[in-house]
C-alpha positions, 0 to 999 in steps of 0.5 A: 142117135145122135149118139143119137142114133140106132137103127136096124135094118128093114122090115122087122115087126115090133111089138105094138104095146108093152106086154104085161108080166104074166104075158111075158112069162107066157111068152118066154117058152114061144121065145125060147123055142123059136129060131132066130132069122134066117142067115144071121146065125150059125145053124148049130145051137149050144146048150146053156151052161153053168157059170164058170167059176168066174175066172177069166178064161183066155181063148174063144170066141164072143158072139154079141147081138147089137140092136139095130143096123142096115146097109148104112152101117160104118166102120168110120171111127168118127162117125158111128151112128147106130149101136152096131157103129158104136160096138164096132168104134169102141174095140178098134179105136181109142181117143186120147181120153175116155170116160171111165165106168163112174163117167169119170175123164181119164188118160187113155192114149195120152198120158197129160193135158196142160192149158196155156193161161188164156186156154187157146193152147193145150199140150198133149203128151202121148204114151210111149210104145203104143202100137197100131194094129199094122205095127206102126208106134203112135206118134204125134203126127198120127193125132194131127191127122186125125184131129184135122180128118175129124174136121175136114171141111170136104167131109167133115165127120160127126165130131166137127161140130164141137171141134169147131174152135180147133185152129187145124192148120196150126197144130204142131208136133213138138217130138215123137209124143208131144201135140200142140194144139192151138184153139180159136177161141178158149175151151175150158173143158177141152179134156172132156171133149177129147174124151169122146168115143168118137175121136179114136185116134188113126194112123196117118195113112188110115184107109177106112177099107182096112181099118187100123186103130189102137184098140184091143182087137184087130178087124178081119170082116165087115158086111153092112147091115149083118155082122163084123168080126175082130180078133184079139190084137196080142200087141195091145199096150194094155193086157191083151184081151181074153177073147180070140175073137168077138162077132158083132151081129145086128138086130132089127128086132128085139124078139130075134134078138132075144130067140138067139140068147136063149137058144145060146145062139149068142152070148150076149145081147144089149138093150134088153127091153126090161118086160124081159128081165125075169123071163130071162134070169127064170131060163138061167141068163144073166142080167145087166144093169147100169144106172145111166145119163142115157135119155130117149127124148121126144122131140119137137121141132121149134122151127116148124108149126105147131111146135114153133109156138113156145106154148106148144112146146110148154103144153106138150112137155105138161101132157106127159106122165113121167112117173107112169112113162118109166113105170111102163116103158122101163119097167122101173128101169130108170128115173124121172126126168125134167126136160133137161139132159146130162144128170151126171154132170156136176153142173145139172140144174137139179135145183129146177121145179120138178115139172108134173102132168098138168093136163088142163094147163096143157089145154089152156096153152093150147087153147091160147096158141089157138091149137085146140083139138090139136093133131100131129104125127109121133114118128117112132122106130124100133132103131131107137132103143127097146121101150121107144115104140111103147113110149110113143104109144104111152105118150098118144093115150096120155095125150088124150087127156089134153085133146091132142090126137097123136098118130104114130108112125112106127118105121123101120130104122133105115127110114127113121135113120135115113134121109129125113132123120133129124127133119121130122116136126114130132119123133123121138131119138137116142142119146147116151150119158155126156156131160152138159157141154159135150151134149150141147155141141152135139145136139143142141147148137146150129152147127151141132151134126145131131140137132133134132129140135133145130134149137138156135136160141141167141140168149143160149148161144151167148150164155154157151160161148162164154161158159166155154171160156170160163175157167173157175168152175163155181162161174162156169156152172152159174152160166151153165144152169142158165142155159139149161133154165133156157132150154127148160123154159122153152126148149124143143126136147122132152125128157121125161126119163132117164133109163137104166141100161139093160143087157143080157148074157149067158152063165157062162160069160163073165167080165161084164160089169155096170158102166155108165157109158154105152151098153154091155160095159161099154162094148169093152169086150177086152174084159170079157171071157166065155168058158166052155 
């Protein structure tokens, strides 16, 4: 992640190259008959059943296979690192605001947010009568405690960087449902910041060993690297979930995950490799496809040779055959990127010329930089998400045309997202949909928690500072597009495409709908129903 982050655990073996359609269909019978990894699931499997009448049914258990996970899995609502972490956070905790299925901001625990004229003070009004899982009523003091926990200098969480402007000492409870939030500098898009899923509100006495939130499910059990279980919260402030329980299981390996779905030991899986879409459908399953702003970049450390030379970075961007990447890696389930992220943001700089493969120009740039016959290592992992290894291998093939030798190093997720994560000179990562300012705060500043390219450009930083303080939408858009132009010209990301989110579920499951956020309808299992 970073949101970027999604690991699996141990020594899973992954396919080394994309499968042809013929091989996928031929392999379907093998997958359907295979047995999932030992210890992950109960021995009993259920036959595939026909679809229900579409009406939600109360009761039952939803068993979800989620990509990745390791012994470093966490229940911390403010530092979810992996897909399994994210799926737990969404169901246990809720932020003040959220993004809907079309990525529009809407209130959640908050009722409203108002700014002072100078943009340095914001007042949040909470909904009344919301209960935590322990029966306590949500109070303004809980919001204050949450924000202070996020930015605690002794133990800063993943959201601390984006809340750097928060005056934590000055937070004030005006009454049970009103919080005054002072900032050290103006921040025009503060509402979007509060809508990040990493800012779930927790009670004042929050204990990570017994996590309590306001979400639709209550914590039951958690084994890092294996599984977690949750039961319906009947006191939930909106309509309670249909399901009695949700079981989230870590899957380091795509093949085992697909096997488990086909043998009915799972009811739903995230991150289905697009090559398996037709096979899943042919065997009675359902496929969920969502258009998103998700991206799996190649990441170049701008402070480390050879990528500290902008000409090398520009050359590598010209090596990529983007349409071929989208077609072969994503199976056509996506769209071409242009080395800029946040395509759903109204300020997205879509006017900049589309970058195309130009191997001759790439060779020329590398020669000018003194890097003819360059050899580099590209670090990847199955834990980054479906297609990551295939993308790395396809890039290595494309690089040969520019005289570049790319050694693809495949690691397990525990290694990739271990001590060296964010230090690899040339690697990959994954990011979900975010608007531009929130994405920059997460990954493109020196203070960002997930600055995988070690990007720290003074001109860019200055533009972003001005944009955050600009309340006029048109002037802010101009500043943000100028910042994007800098990243487009000399940044460290190769954003070759934006992927459709592809997930799968059994025919007796209803309630999953397309969503621009996280996989499986933003992991919002409250709306899901399972029939017998």
